[in-house]
C-alpha positions, 0 to 999 in steps of 0.5 A: 490509533485502533480507528484509524487502522480500521478507517485505512485498511476500509479504505484501501480494501474498496479501492482494491475491490473496484479496480479488480471487479472490473478486472476479468472482463480485460484479461483472463490473467490473475490481478495484479497487487503489490502491497508496499508498508512505507519504510521499514528495517532502521527507516521507522517513518513517523514516530508517535507515542504508541508506535512507529509508523512502520509499524502500523503501516506494515500491520496494515498492509498485511490485513489487507493482503489477507483481506484480498487473497481471502475475498478476491480468488482472481486477485495475486497479491505481493508484498515489498515487505513482510517483514521489519526489513529496509527496502529501497525504494528502486527496489520496490519500484523493480518488486512491482514492475517484475511483477507487471503489477496491476496496482501498487498501493504503498500504505503510510501513516502520518502524523499528528500534534497532539490534541489533534483529530485525525480527518480524512486520506490522501491518495496520490497517483502518477499523472500524466502531467510528469510522465518523465518523472514518474517513469524514473521512478518506475 
């Protein structure tokens, strides 16, 4: 489980650093990253033998946020939650929109059947092919 957390943390950090490095040449203002630890409160997400998704997501999100804050002084980090509380989806989008976020990272952890190995990651982006639906969510 620790290996998976480390892998996720490194992957997210690389993505954030790559995006953040391009910003100072584009705009003088801080680059804003909103980190959204998925689930929370009464919504546990996937439940495994070693824990609940909501707790894993929160721990990873807080570590990624600290990593960014310590290494990218021109990046402002905002969390949708910092504790085990439930934040509705529309409120999460509202937090990002109010902050005028340049990057929104929602962290989730898939469950794995016993005896299976964990490999790879999943990355989703809002694409132009569903612009109207995407804007409705945002």
